C-alpha positions as CSV (number, residue, x, y, z in Angstrom):
1,M,0.2,-0.3,0.0
2,W,2.7,2.3,0.5
3,R,4.3,1.6,-2.3
4,F,1.3,3.2,-4.3
5,I,0.8,6.1,-1.9
6,A,4.7,7.0,-2.8
7,C,4.4,6.2,-6.2
8,Y,0.8,8.9,-6.0
9,V,3.2,11.4,-4.0
10,R,6.0,11.0,-6.8
11,W,3.5,11.8,-9.7
12,T,1.6,14.3,-7.9
13,D,4.6,16.7,-7.2
14,R,5.7,16.3,-10.4
15,I,2.5,17.4,-12.1
16,S,2.8,19.9,-9.7
17,D,6.0,21.2,-11.0
18,Y,5.5,21.5,-14.6
19,V,2.2,23.5,-14.3
20,G,4.4,25.9,-11.2
21,Y,7.3,26.7,-14.3
22,L,4.5,26.7,-16.8
23,A,2.8,29.0,-14.6
24,A,5.9,30.9,-14.3
25,S,6.6,31.2,-18.1
26,L,2.9,33.1,-18.2
27,V,5.0,36.3,-16.2
28,F,7.2,37.0,-19.7
29,F,3.9,36.3,-22.0
30,M,2.1,39.6,-19.7
31,G,5.3,41.1,-20.3
32,A,4.8,40.5,-24.1
33,A,1.3,41.4,-24.3
34,L,1.9,44.9,-21.8
35,M,4.8,45.5,-24.3
36,F,2.4,45.1,-27.3
37,D,0.2,47.3,-26.1
38,A,2.1,49.6,-24.7
39,V,3.6,50.5,-28.6
40,T,0.5,50.3,-30.0
41,R,-1.0,52.4,-27.8
42,N,1.8,55.5,-28.0
43,L,4.5,55.0,-31.0
44,I,1.2,53.4,-33.3
45,K,-1.5,55.3,-32.2
46,M,-3.5,52.2,-32.9
47,P,-4.6,51.1,-29.0
48,V,-5.3,47.5,-28.7
49,H,-8.2,46.9,-26.8
50,W,-7.5,42.9,-25.6
51,A,-4.5,43.5,-24.8
52,V,-4.6,44.3,-21.2
53,E,-7.7,42.2,-20.7
54,L,-5.5,39.0,-22.2
55,T,-2.7,39.9,-19.2
56,Q,-5.6,40.3,-16.5
57,F,-6.3,36.3,-17.5
58,M,-3.2,35.1,-17.7
59,L,-2.0,36.4,-14.3
60,V,-5.2,34.8,-13.1
61,A,-4.1,31.7,-14.5
62,Y,-0.9,32.3,-13.2
63,Y,-2.6,32.7,-9.5
64,F,-4.6,29.7,-10.4
65,M,-1.6,27.4,-12.0
66,G,0.6,28.7,-8.8
67,G,-1.3,27.5,-6.1
68,P,-0.5,23.6,-6.2
69,F,3.2,24.3,-6.7
70,T,3.2,26.6,-3.8
71,L,1.7,24.1,-1.3
72,K,3.9,21.7,-2.6
73,N,7.0,23.7,-1.3
74,N,5.4,24.6,1.3
75,E,6.0,28.3,0.2
76,H,2.6,29.4,1.1
77,V,1.9,32.1,4.3
78,R,1.9,30.9,7.8
79,M,1.3,32.3,10.8
80,D,5.0,31.5,12.4
81,L,4.6,32.5,16.3
82,W,4.8,29.3,18.1
83,Y,4.8,26.6,14.9
84,S,8.4,26.8,14.6
85,T,8.9,26.2,17.8
86,L,7.4,22.3,17.4
87,S,9.2,19.6,16.4
88,E,8.9,17.9,13.2
89,R,6.1,15.5,14.4
90,G,4.2,18.1,16.1
91,K,4.6,20.4,12.6
92,A,3.0,17.4,11.4
93,K,0.1,17.0,13.7
94,V,-0.4,20.3,13.4
95,E,-0.5,20.3,9.4
96,L,-2.8,17.2,9.3
97,A,-5.4,19.1,11.3
98,T,-5.3,22.4,8.6
99,L,-5.2,20.4,6.3
100,W,-8.0,18.6,6.7
101,M,-9.6,22.2,7.1
102,L,-7.8,22.9,3.9
103,I,-9.1,20.2,2.1
104,L,-13.1,20.7,2.7
105,Y,-12.5,24.1,1.7
106,L,-11.3,22.9,-1.6
107,V,-13.8,20.4,-2.4
108,V,-16.3,23.4,-1.4
109,M,-14.5,25.5,-4.1
110,F,-14.3,22.6,-6.8
111,I,-17.6,21.9,-6.6
112,G,-18.9,25.3,-7.1
113,S,-16.3,25.8,-9.7
114,I,-18.2,23.1,-11.6
115,S,-21.4,24.7,-11.1
116,S,-20.2,28.2,-11.9
117,L,-18.5,26.4,-15.2
118,E,-21.7,24.2,-16.3
119,Y,-23.2,27.8,-16.2
120,A,-20.4,29.2,-18.3
121,I,-21.2,26.1,-20.9
122,A,-24.9,26.5,-21.1
123,T,-25.0,30.0,-21.6
124,N,-21.7,30.6,-23.4
125,E,-20.7,33.3,-20.9
126,R,-18.4,36.5,-21.8
127,R,-16.9,39.0,-20.7
128,F,-18.5,42.6,-21.2
129,S,-16.2,44.4,-23.0
130,I,-14.9,45.8,-25.9
131,W,-12.9,42.4,-26.8
132,N,-15.8,40.8,-25.6
133,P,-13.9,37.2,-24.7
134,S,-15.4,34.1,-23.3
135,V,-14.7,33.0,-19.9
136,I,-14.8,29.4,-20.4
137,P,-11.1,28.5,-20.6
138,I,-10.3,30.5,-17.6
139,K,-13.6,28.6,-15.7
140,A,-12.5,25.2,-17.2
141,L,-8.9,26.4,-15.8
142,L,-9.9,27.3,-12.5
143,V,-12.0,23.5,-12.4
144,A,-8.5,21.8,-13.2
145,C,-6.6,23.4,-10.8
146,L,-8.5,23.4,-7.9
147,F,-8.4,19.6,-8.8
148,L,-4.5,19.4,-8.8
149,M,-4.8,21.2,-5.3
150,L,-6.8,18.9,-4.1
151,L,-4.1,15.8,-5.0
152,Q,-1.6,17.9,-3.7
153,S,-3.4,18.2,-0.4
154,F,-4.2,14.7,-0.1
155,S,-0.2,14.2,-1.7
156,L,1.0,16.1,1.5
157,V,-1.7,14.4,3.6
158,F,0.3,11.4,2.7
159,K,3.8,12.9,3.9
160,K,2.6,14.0,7.3
161,I,1.4,10.4,8.0
162,A,4.6,8.9,6.5
163,T,6.5,11.6,9.2
164,L,4.8,10.8,12.2
165,R,4.9,7.1,11.3
166,G,8.9,7.8,11.1
167,E,8.9,7.4,7.8
168,T,9.3,9.6,4.3
169,L,7.9,9.3,1.1
C-alpha cells in the first residue's frame, strides 16, 4: 500500500512542478502583451483593446496554476509564532489538522467551480468589454487547478502521515 502511495506522491509532485513552471513562464507572456499594448498605443497610435484584458486572464491563470506548486514546496503564508518551535512530529500533527480544513475548503470551491463552469458553458458566458472574450477557458482552468490542489493536498496528508510513522515518501 505504501508503495502505491509513494508513487501517487511522486506523480502528484511532478505534475505540480510542471504546472508551476508553466505558470512561471506566463510572466514573460504577460510582459510581452503589455509591451505590445504600450507600443501600439503610444508609438503607432492604434490602441489594442484586448492586450490588457488578456494580461488579466493570464494573471488569473498564473495564480490558479501556482497554487499546487506553492503548496507542494511549502511556500505559502503561515503564522509562525509557535509553529517553528515544534518538533517535526508536532509540525506534522498541526499540518494534518490544517490540511483537512484546507481539503474541506477546496472541495467546496471545486463543487462551486464546476457549477460555475457548467453555467458558463450553458450560457456561453462572455466578459462584458470591447474584446468580449469567453470566460469558459479560464473557468475550466480553475476547475483543473482546484482538482490538482486537492491531489496535492492529499499528497501532503500522506507525507505528514509518513512523518508521524517515522518514514519518508
